[in-house]
C-alpha atoms as a printed R data frame, in Angstrom:
    type eleno elety resid chain resno       x       y       z
1   ATOM     1    CA   UNK     A     1  12.567 -12.951 -25.812
2   ATOM     2    CA   UNK     A     2  11.045 -10.968 -28.694
3   ATOM     3    CA   UNK     A     3   8.168  -8.497 -28.530
4   ATOM     4    CA   UNK     A     4   5.545  -9.853 -30.934
5   ATOM     5    CA   UNK     A     5   4.299  -6.377 -31.890
6   ATOM     6    CA   UNK     A     6   7.659  -4.759 -32.632
7   ATOM     7    CA   UNK     A     7   9.860  -7.766 -33.364
8   ATOM     8    CA   UNK     A     8  12.617  -6.367 -31.147
9   ATOM     9    CA   UNK     A     9  14.417  -8.293 -28.420
10  ATOM    10    CA   UNK     A    10  13.214  -7.660 -24.890
11  ATOM    11    CA   UNK     A    11  14.728  -8.303 -21.508
12  ATOM    12    CA   UNK     A    12  12.729  -9.411 -18.481
13  ATOM    13    CA   UNK     A    13  14.559  -9.541 -15.157
14  ATOM    14    CA   UNK     A    14  13.281 -10.567 -11.749
15  ATOM    15    CA   UNK     A    15  15.095  -9.797  -8.516
16  ATOM    16    CA   UNK     A    16  14.422  -9.276  -4.860
17  ATOM    17    CA   UNK     A    17  13.898  -5.935  -3.168
18  ATOM    18    CA   UNK     A    18  15.897  -7.381  -0.241
19  ATOM    19    CA   UNK     A    19  19.010  -6.999  -2.403
20  ATOM    20    CA   UNK     A    20  18.770  -3.217  -1.957
21  ATOM    21    CA   UNK     A    21  18.631  -3.259   1.844
22  ATOM    22    CA   UNK     A    22  22.100  -1.685   2.021
23  ATOM    23    CA   UNK     A    23  21.198   1.185  -0.327
24  ATOM    24    CA   UNK     A    24  18.292   3.101   1.259
25  ATOM    25    CA   UNK     A    25  18.010   5.808  -1.456
26  ATOM    26    CA   UNK     A    26  17.866   3.233  -4.267
27  ATOM    27    CA   UNK     A    27  15.380   1.137  -2.289
28  ATOM    28    CA   UNK     A    28  13.183   4.185  -1.649
29  ATOM    29    CA   UNK     A    29  13.187   5.084  -5.378
30  ATOM    30    CA   UNK     A    30  12.359   1.522  -6.340
31  ATOM    31    CA   UNK     A    31   9.497   1.352  -3.826
32  ATOM    32    CA   UNK     A    32   8.078   4.562  -5.317
33  ATOM    33    CA   UNK     A    33   8.207   3.001  -8.807
34  ATOM    34    CA   UNK     A    34   6.643  -0.237  -7.532
35  ATOM    35    CA   UNK     A    35   3.767   1.672  -5.922
36  ATOM    36    CA   UNK     A    36   3.002   3.078  -9.388
37  ATOM    37    CA   UNK     A    37   2.455  -0.356 -10.975
38  ATOM    38    CA   UNK     A    38  -1.143  -0.649 -12.167
39  ATOM    39    CA   UNK     A    39  -2.882  -3.529 -13.865
40  ATOM    40    CA   UNK     A    40  -5.219  -3.231 -16.820
41  ATOM    41    CA   UNK     A    41  -8.847  -2.266 -16.181
42  ATOM    42    CA   UNK     A    42 -10.752  -5.106 -14.535
43  ATOM    43    CA   UNK     A    43  -7.678  -6.904 -13.215
44  ATOM    44    CA   UNK     A    44  -8.252  -5.638  -9.695
45  ATOM    45    CA   UNK     A    45 -10.457  -8.716  -9.318
46  ATOM    46    CA   UNK     A    46  -7.371 -10.921  -9.648
47  ATOM    47    CA   UNK     A    47  -4.802  -8.981  -7.622
48  ATOM    48    CA   UNK     A    48  -4.630  -6.314  -4.953
49  ATOM    49    CA   UNK     A    49  -3.187  -2.908  -5.813
50  ATOM    50    CA   UNK     A    50   0.562  -2.403  -5.725
51  ATOM    51    CA   UNK     A    51   0.361  -0.100  -2.658
52  ATOM    52    CA   UNK     A    52  -1.692  -2.731  -0.795
53  ATOM    53    CA   UNK     A    53   0.716  -5.532  -1.732
54  ATOM    54    CA   UNK     A    54   3.693  -3.465  -0.568
55  ATOM    55    CA   UNK     A    55   2.012  -2.369   2.676
56  ATOM    56    CA   UNK     A    56   1.328  -5.993   3.631
57  ATOM    57    CA   UNK     A    57   4.869  -7.023   2.697
58  ATOM    58    CA   UNK     A    58   6.445  -4.195   4.678
59  ATOM    59    CA   UNK     A    59   4.421  -5.211   7.752
60  ATOM    60    CA   UNK     A    60   5.475  -8.880   7.558
61  ATOM    61    CA   UNK     A    61   9.191  -9.736   7.487
62  ATOM    62    CA   UNK     A    62   8.332 -13.216   6.150
63  ATOM    63    CA   UNK     A    63   7.179 -11.643   2.863
64  ATOM    64    CA   UNK     A    64   9.859 -10.903   0.268
65  ATOM    65    CA   UNK     A    65   9.038  -8.505  -2.559
66  ATOM    66    CA   UNK     A    66  10.033  -9.415  -6.097
67  ATOM    67    CA   UNK     A    67  10.854  -6.623  -8.527
68  ATOM    68    CA   UNK     A    68  10.102  -7.277 -12.189
69  ATOM    69    CA   UNK     A    69  11.805  -5.197 -14.875
70  ATOM    70    CA   UNK     A    70  11.102  -5.201 -18.587
71  ATOM    71    CA   UNK     A    71  13.787  -3.527 -20.693
72  ATOM    72    CA   UNK     A    72  15.029  -1.829 -17.524
73  ATOM    73    CA   UNK     A    73  11.670  -0.328 -16.518
74  ATOM    74    CA   UNK     A    74   9.749  -1.494 -13.446
75  ATOM    75    CA   UNK     A    75   7.080  -3.739 -14.949
76  ATOM    76    CA   UNK     A    76   5.576  -5.545 -11.973
77  ATOM    77    CA   UNK     A    77   5.921  -7.004  -8.527
78  ATOM    78    CA   UNK     A    78   5.087 -10.103  -6.563
79  ATOM    79    CA   UNK     A    79   5.768 -11.576  -3.152
80  ATOM    80    CA   UNK     A    80   7.458 -14.775  -1.990
81  ATOM    81    CA   UNK     A    81   5.932 -15.778   1.331
82  ATOM    82    CA   UNK     A    82   7.515 -18.801   3.055
83  ATOM    83    CA   UNK     A    83   4.922 -20.546   5.189
84  ATOM    84    CA   UNK     A    84   2.153 -18.401   3.715
85  ATOM    85    CA   UNK     A    85   0.007 -21.206   2.315
86  ATOM    86    CA   UNK     A    86  -3.304 -21.500   4.157
87  ATOM    87    CA   UNK     A    87  -5.034 -24.720   5.195
88  ATOM    88    CA   UNK     A    88  -7.179 -24.853   2.032
89  ATOM    89    CA   UNK     A    89  -4.042 -24.732  -0.117
90  ATOM    90    CA   UNK     A    90  -2.097 -27.187   2.026
91  ATOM    91    CA   UNK     A    91  -4.966 -29.701   1.859
92  ATOM    92    CA   UNK     A    92  -4.361 -29.903  -1.904
93  ATOM    93    CA   UNK     A    93  -0.581 -30.379  -1.619
94  ATOM    94    CA   UNK     A    94  -0.312 -34.049  -0.630
95  ATOM    95    CA   UNK     A    95   0.707 -33.515   2.985
96  ATOM    96    CA   UNK     A    96   3.180 -30.670   2.451
97  ATOM    97    CA   UNK     A    97   4.080 -28.896   5.680
98  ATOM    98    CA   UNK     A    98   3.630 -25.107   5.836
99  ATOM    99    CA   UNK     A    99   7.342 -24.542   6.449
100 ATOM   100    CA   UNK     A   100   8.266 -26.423   3.247
101 ATOM   101    CA   UNK     A   101   6.071 -24.300   0.987
102 ATOM   102    CA   UNK     A   102   6.650 -20.820  -0.426
103 ATOM   103    CA   UNK     A   103   3.502 -19.029  -1.505
104 ATOM   104    CA   UNK     A   104   3.842 -16.728  -4.521
105 ATOM   105    CA   UNK     A   105   1.257 -14.013  -3.992
106 ATOM   106    CA   UNK     A   106   0.370 -10.455  -4.895
107 ATOM   107    CA   UNK     A   107   1.616 -10.710  -8.470
108 ATOM   108    CA   UNK     A   108   0.793  -7.672 -10.574
109 ATOM   109    CA   UNK     A   109   2.110  -6.774 -14.031
110 ATOM   110    CA   UNK     A   110   1.839  -3.140 -15.056
111 ATOM   111    CA   UNK     A   111  -0.640  -2.620 -17.891
112 ATOM   112    CA   UNK     A   112   2.110  -1.099 -20.090
113 ATOM   113    CA   UNK     A   113   4.104  -4.342 -19.928
114 ATOM   114    CA   UNK     A   114   1.376  -6.914 -20.460
115 ATOM   115    CA   UNK     A   115   1.302  -9.237 -23.426
116 ATOM   116    CA   UNK     A   116   5.081  -9.534 -23.860
117 ATOM   117    CA   UNK     A   117   5.753 -12.588 -21.705
118 ATOM   118    CA   UNK     A   118   6.367 -10.970 -18.323
119 ATOM   119    CA   UNK     A   119   4.062 -13.403 -16.494
120 ATOM   120    CA   UNK     A   120   5.615 -16.465 -18.093
121 ATOM   121    CA   UNK     A   121   9.160 -15.200 -17.426
122 ATOM   122    CA   UNK     A   122   8.383 -14.519 -13.762
123 ATOM   123    CA   UNK     A   123   6.706 -17.905 -13.305
124 ATOM   124    CA   UNK     A   124   9.710 -19.640 -14.866
125 ATOM   125    CA   UNK     A   125  12.096 -17.737 -12.561
126 ATOM   126    CA   UNK     A   126  10.277 -18.700  -9.360
127 ATOM   127    CA   UNK     A   127  12.141 -21.955  -8.548
128 ATOM   128    CA   UNK     A   128  15.508 -20.170  -8.779
129 ATOM   129    CA   UNK     A   129  14.260 -17.257  -6.700
130 ATOM   130    CA   UNK     A   130  12.900 -19.629  -4.050
131 ATOM   131    CA   UNK     A   131  16.233 -21.486  -3.949
132 ATOM   132    CA   UNK     A   132  18.047 -18.159  -3.504
133 ATOM   133    CA   UNK     A   133  15.640 -17.239  -0.708
134 ATOM   134    CA   UNK     A   134  16.423 -20.514   1.090
135 ATOM   135    CA   UNK     A   135  20.166 -19.822   0.818
136 ATOM   136    CA   UNK     A   136  19.717 -16.218   1.964
137 ATOM   137    CA   UNK     A   137  17.762 -17.299   5.035
138 ATOM   138    CA   UNK     A   138  20.185 -20.131   5.838
139 ATOM   139    CA   UNK     A   139  17.704 -22.958   5.645
140 ATOM   140    CA   UNK     A   140  17.292 -26.149   3.678
141 ATOM   141    CA   UNK     A   141  15.611 -25.959   0.299
142 ATOM   142    CA   UNK     A   142  11.872 -25.470   0.145
143 ATOM   143    CA   UNK     A   143   9.882 -28.332  -1.398
144 ATOM   144    CA   UNK     A   144   7.228 -26.422  -3.348
145 ATOM   145    CA   UNK     A   145   6.314 -23.072  -4.806
146 ATOM   146    CA   UNK     A   146   2.547 -22.695  -4.657
147 ATOM   147    CA   UNK     A   147   0.238 -20.023  -5.976
148 ATOM   148    CA   UNK     A   148  -3.452 -19.401  -6.290
149 ATOM   149    CA   UNK     A   149  -4.994 -18.038  -9.472
150 ATOM   150    CA   UNK     A   150  -8.623 -17.118 -10.081
151 ATOM   151    CA   UNK     A   151 -10.153 -19.747 -12.364
152 ATOM   152    CA   UNK     A   152 -11.338 -16.942 -14.665
153 ATOM   153    CA   UNK     A   153  -7.824 -15.511 -15.080
154 ATOM   154    CA   UNK     A   154  -7.010 -17.254 -18.363
155 ATOM   155    CA   UNK     A   155  -3.763 -15.340 -18.942
156 ATOM   156    CA   UNK     A   156  -2.477 -16.243 -15.478
157 ATOM   157    CA   UNK     A   157  -3.406 -19.898 -15.862
158 ATOM   158    CA   UNK     A   158  -1.598 -20.030 -19.251
159 ATOM   159    CA   UNK     A   159   1.544 -18.354 -17.929
160 ATOM   160    CA   UNK     A   160   1.814 -20.620 -14.891
161 ATOM   161    CA   UNK     A   161   1.092 -23.771 -16.902
162 ATOM   162    CA   UNK     A   162   3.772 -22.802 -19.478
163 ATOM   163    CA   UNK     A   163   6.249 -22.469 -16.615
164 ATOM   164    CA   UNK     A   164   5.509 -26.003 -15.384
165 ATOM   165    CA   UNK     A   165   3.031 -25.324 -12.586
166 ATOM   166    CA   UNK     A   166   0.385 -28.029 -12.225
167 ATOM   167    CA   UNK     A   167  -3.159 -27.493 -10.983
168 ATOM   168    CA   UNK     A   168  -3.637 -29.321  -7.683
169 ATOM   169    CA   UNK     A   169  -7.295 -28.510  -7.105
170 ATOM   170    CA   UNK     A   170  -9.707 -25.681  -6.470
171 ATOM   171    CA   UNK     A   171 -11.590 -24.004  -3.668
172 ATOM   172    CA   UNK     A   172 -14.161 -21.221  -3.470
173 ATOM   173    CA   UNK     A   173 -12.936 -18.074  -1.719
174 ATOM   174    CA   UNK     A   174 -14.826 -15.733   0.618
175 ATOM   175    CA   UNK     A   175 -16.125 -13.741  -2.371
176 ATOM   176    CA   UNK     A   176 -17.532 -16.830  -4.108
177 ATOM   177    CA   UNK     A   177 -14.777 -17.005  -6.738
178 ATOM   178    CA   UNK     A   178 -13.232 -20.332  -7.700
179 ATOM   179    CA   UNK     A   179  -9.487 -20.338  -7.045
180 ATOM   180    CA   UNK     A   180  -7.080 -22.807  -8.642
181 ATOM   181    CA   UNK     A   181  -4.147 -23.924  -6.504
182 ATOM   182    CA   UNK     A   182  -1.045 -24.597  -8.614
183 ATOM   183    CA   UNK     A   183   2.307 -25.974  -7.484
184 ATOM   184    CA   UNK     A   184   5.807 -26.607  -8.790
185 ATOM   185    CA   UNK     A   185   8.781 -28.331  -7.187
186 ATOM   186    CA   UNK     A   186  11.043 -25.612  -5.778
187 ATOM   187    CA   UNK     A   187  14.306 -27.333  -6.588
């Protein structure tokens, strides 16, 4: 990938925090860096803060934190949550069972790394990451990766569409915002 502003090659890598379970000091340092991820002004409407995302993930062993690096620097985070799709999402997924769906949630790209393709790269990596999660947990492959994006989040909608996600429908959340449910085959 090439940075459009500088013309230089960039590297975007996505991995799982779970991979550092055997190295507590490295995991602790990475968690500190992840807690420092901040979106651009106004993006708090589309995603929770990094500390909130990590607190929820640490409290729920079903949530698996993704670490996003851009040119070696921590550039963002997200969460893979098997079985995390709610009834409103599942109703739009043609009879998918909760246990066959992995919800991608809590995705936040640091403001210093926006506009260089991080969102598209992460979205494109999701099927492989979900397959690796199935292998790691010793289960059969998941059927779908699903996510929810605010209908006003044009950058998010573009990134997910570029990666092959298809809109499956919308619902209005508790705050009155229209949310678009998008899905992609996990294998």
